[in-house]
Every structure is written in structure tokens, then in C-alpha cells.
N, CA, C and O of each residue as an XYZ file, in Angstrom:
268
protein
N       0.810     -1.203      0.000
C       0.000      0.000      0.000
C       0.846      1.257      0.000
O       0.311      2.358      0.121
N       2.137      1.118     -0.131
C       3.023      2.276     -0.101
C       2.842      3.165     -1.328
O       3.118      4.363     -1.269
N       2.384      2.594     -2.432
C       2.243      3.393     -3.644
C       0.876      4.063     -3.770
O       0.606      4.708     -4.783
N       0.025      3.930     -2.785
C      -1.287      4.568     -2.808
C      -1.242      5.879     -2.038
O      -0.489      6.020     -1.074
N      -2.051      6.832     -2.470
C      -2.121      8.133     -1.811
C      -3.152      8.063     -0.690
O      -4.263      7.577     -0.902
N      -2.798      8.541      0.489
C      -3.736      8.640      1.608
C      -3.605     10.025      2.224
O      -2.498     10.518      2.441
N      -4.735     10.640      2.501
C      -4.722     11.937      3.170
C      -4.161     11.801      4.577
O      -4.449     10.829      5.277
N      -3.367     12.768      4.984
C      -2.882     12.794      6.359
C      -4.050     13.102      7.281
O      -5.025     13.732      6.871
N      -3.948     12.654      8.529
C      -5.016     12.898      9.511
C      -5.280     14.392      9.685
O      -6.433     14.810      9.787
N      -4.215     15.197      9.720
C      -4.374     16.648      9.922
C      -5.129     17.287      8.751
O      -5.960     18.172      8.955
N      -4.843     16.843      7.546
C      -5.522     17.385      6.368
C      -6.987     16.973      6.375
O      -7.865     17.794      6.110
N      -7.257     15.711      6.676
C      -8.639     15.255      6.708
C      -9.417     15.940      7.827
O     -10.608     16.209      7.671
N      -8.769     16.223      8.943
C      -9.430     16.917     10.051
C      -9.883     18.310      9.621
O     -10.909     18.806     10.086
N      -9.113     18.938      8.730
C      -9.509     20.262      8.231
C     -10.649     20.170      7.224
O     -11.453     21.096      7.121
N     -10.731     19.073      6.482
C     -11.791     18.887      5.494
C     -13.099     18.402      6.102
O     -14.175     18.674      5.570
N     -13.007     17.692      7.202
C     -14.182     17.037      7.786
C     -15.346     17.985      8.094
O     -16.493     17.600      7.864
N     -15.116     19.202      8.600
C     -16.269     20.084      8.837
C     -17.000     20.495      7.562
O     -18.145     20.941      7.632
N     -16.370     20.356      6.409
C     -16.986     20.742      5.144
C     -17.835     19.620      4.530
O     -18.569     19.852      3.569
N     -17.735     18.424      5.075
C     -18.474     17.287      4.544
C     -19.899     17.268      5.094
O     -20.129     17.722      6.215
N     -20.859     16.751      4.324
C     -22.244     16.714      4.798
C     -22.397     15.824      6.026
O     -21.753     14.781      6.139
N     -23.257     16.253      6.939
C     -23.494     15.487      8.162
C     -24.912     14.920      8.229
O     -25.163     13.985      8.991
N     -25.838     15.467      7.450
C     -27.213     14.961      7.468
C     -27.278     13.725      6.564
O     -27.262     13.826      5.337
N     -27.351     12.578      7.199
C     -27.308     11.321      6.465
C     -28.723     10.780      6.316
O     -29.385     10.437      7.295
N     -29.167     10.713      5.066
C     -30.462     10.127      4.748
C     -30.228      9.036      3.727
O     -29.367      9.180      2.859
N     -30.953      7.981      3.807
C     -30.810      6.905      2.830
C     -29.640      5.995      3.149
O     -29.441      5.599      4.298
N     -28.871      5.670      2.130
C     -27.752      4.744      2.266
C     -26.633      5.412      3.059
O     -26.278      6.553      2.766
N     -26.069      4.733      4.054
C     -24.973      5.327      4.824
C     -23.762      5.619      3.936
O     -23.464      4.878      3.000
N     -23.077      6.710      4.253
C     -21.896      7.101      3.482
C     -20.746      6.143      3.774
O     -20.594      5.643      4.888
N     -19.948      5.902      2.746
C     -18.738      5.109      2.945
C     -17.662      6.023      3.520
O     -17.870      7.230      3.647
N     -16.529      5.455      3.862
C     -15.441      6.193      4.488
C     -15.014      7.375      3.622
O     -14.482      7.188      2.528
N     -15.247      8.594      4.116
C     -14.940      9.798      3.348
C     -13.452      9.954      3.085
O     -13.061     10.406      2.009
N     -12.627      9.590      4.036
C     -11.180      9.723      3.841
C     -10.706      8.821      2.702
O      -9.864      9.223      1.899
N     -11.240      7.620      2.631
C     -10.877      6.685      1.571
C     -11.298      7.220      0.208
O     -10.527      7.155     -0.749
N     -12.504      7.744      0.117
C     -13.022      8.235     -1.161
C     -12.262      9.479     -1.617
O     -11.896      9.577     -2.789
N     -12.020     10.420     -0.722
C     -11.293     11.635     -1.096
C      -9.864     11.292     -1.494
O      -9.328     11.875     -2.437
N      -9.245     10.361     -0.792
C      -7.903      9.917     -1.170
C      -7.919      9.301     -2.571
O      -6.994      9.517     -3.354
N      -8.955      8.544     -2.886
C      -9.084      7.951     -4.216
C      -9.258      9.001     -5.300
O      -8.689      8.873     -6.385
N     -10.033     10.030     -5.020
C     -10.229     11.115     -5.981
C      -8.908     11.824     -6.248
O      -8.569     12.097     -7.400
N      -8.168     12.121     -5.199
C      -6.869     12.790     -5.361
C      -5.917     11.892     -6.139
O      -5.168     12.372     -6.990
N      -5.939     10.600     -5.856
C      -5.072      9.665     -6.580
C      -5.376      9.688     -8.080
O      -4.457      9.741     -8.898
N      -6.641      9.648     -8.437
C      -7.025      9.651     -9.852
C      -6.609     10.963    -10.514
O      -6.113     10.958    -11.640
N      -6.805     12.070     -9.831
C      -6.450     13.363    -10.424
C      -4.937     13.526    -10.569
O      -4.469     14.091    -11.557
N      -4.179     13.043     -9.604
C      -2.719     13.159     -9.680
C      -2.118     12.216    -10.724
O      -1.201     12.594    -11.453
N      -2.635     11.003    -10.792
C      -2.063     10.013    -11.708
C      -2.636     10.128    -13.119
O      -2.109      9.536    -14.060
N      -3.715     10.892    -13.257
C      -4.387     11.095    -14.546
C      -4.879      9.790    -15.164
O      -4.933      9.650    -16.386
N      -5.233      8.845    -14.309
C      -5.783      7.594    -14.819
C      -7.299      7.739    -14.971
O      -7.885      8.723    -14.519
N      -7.918      6.763    -15.603
C      -9.373      6.773    -15.736
C      -9.979      6.382    -14.395
O      -9.326      5.729    -13.581
N     -11.214      6.776    -14.166
C     -11.881      6.460    -12.905
C     -11.945      4.960    -12.692
O     -11.744      4.484    -11.574
N     -12.218      4.216    -13.736
C     -12.353      2.769    -13.592
C     -11.018      2.078    -13.362
O     -10.991      0.901    -13.002
N      -9.906      2.786    -13.564
C      -8.583      2.214    -13.327
C      -8.041      2.533    -11.938
O      -6.899      2.199    -11.626
N      -8.850      3.173    -11.111
C      -8.415      3.483     -9.739
C      -8.225      2.181     -8.954
O      -8.995      1.237     -9.132
N      -7.219      2.124     -8.099
C      -6.999      0.904     -7.309
C      -8.218      0.576     -6.444
O      -8.886      1.482     -5.947
N      -8.507     -0.701     -6.266
C      -9.699     -1.095     -5.504
C      -9.660     -0.721     -4.019
O     -10.691     -0.778     -3.350
N      -8.499     -0.342     -3.494
C      -8.441      0.034     -2.070
C      -9.240      1.300     -1.787
O      -9.594      1.563     -0.638
N      -9.528      2.091     -2.828
C     -10.288      3.324     -2.652
C     -11.792      3.123     -2.757
O     -12.557      4.055     -2.504
N     -12.220      1.950     -3.118
C     -13.640      1.677     -3.250
C     -14.057      1.620     -4.705
O     -13.216      1.688     -5.602
N     -15.355      1.494     -4.940
C     -15.854      1.386     -6.315
C     -15.569      2.657     -7.122
O     -15.745      3.764     -6.613
N     -15.134      2.507     -8.362
C     -14.850      3.681     -9.203
C     -16.072      4.583     -9.397
O     -15.931      5.802     -9.504
N     -17.251      3.999     -9.442
C     -18.457      4.809     -9.625
C     -18.684      5.733     -8.422
O     -19.135      6.866     -8.586
N     -18.373      5.252     -7.224
C     -18.487      6.081     -6.025
C     -17.498      7.246     -6.091
O     -17.847      8.383     -5.773
N     -16.273      6.955     -6.502
C     -15.264      8.018     -6.616
C     -15.731      9.086     -7.609
O     -15.669     10.281     -7.323
N     -16.191      8.645     -8.761
C     -16.634      9.588     -9.780
C     -17.845     10.406     -9.328
O     -17.881     11.623     -9.510
N     -18.831      9.736     -8.740
C     -20.041     10.453     -8.317
C     -19.710     11.494     -7.246
O     -20.250     12.600     -7.281
N     -18.842     11.164     -6.305
C     -18.463     12.143     -5.276
C     -17.675     13.299     -5.895
O     -17.836     14.445     -5.476
N     -16.828     13.013     -6.885
C     -16.074     14.067     -7.549
C     -17.016     15.035     -8.269
O     -16.832     16.251     -8.205
N     -18.010     14.499     -8.941
C     -18.940     15.337     -9.681
C     -19.765     16.212     -8.735
O     -20.059     17.367     -9.045
N     -20.134     15.654     -7.582
C     -20.921     16.422     -6.612
C     -20.078     17.533     -6.022
O     -20.560     18.295     -5.184
């Protein structure tokens, strides 16, 4: 897992207040994992479907990026 990008705890702590807290419907997956996956795709310039599976489903990464 050394070649995967992960947000530092301090960085995620600064982002966390900006994330939605009203949860309706399906529970949200791990926000840190998804945001790390989005950053990985943007930095590596790979396609969404080529994102490593440790970040979760590519469709989730893409949908969160679009939102």
C-alpha cells in the first residue's frame, strides 16, 4: 500500500467540517478513503475505472467528484 495516496489525519481533520453530516438513505462510505481515491485519480491522470480497488468502487469516486 506504499504506492497509494492517503490523506494525512491533519488534512482530513480540516476537510471534515466541510463534509455533509445529514445522512439520509444509504450510509456514506469512508470519506477519507473516497477523497484519497479522488486525489489519486487526479494526480495520476488515470481513468476512474482504473483506480486501485483500495479506494472503493470507481463509480463512487466519480459520483463524489462530480458532486
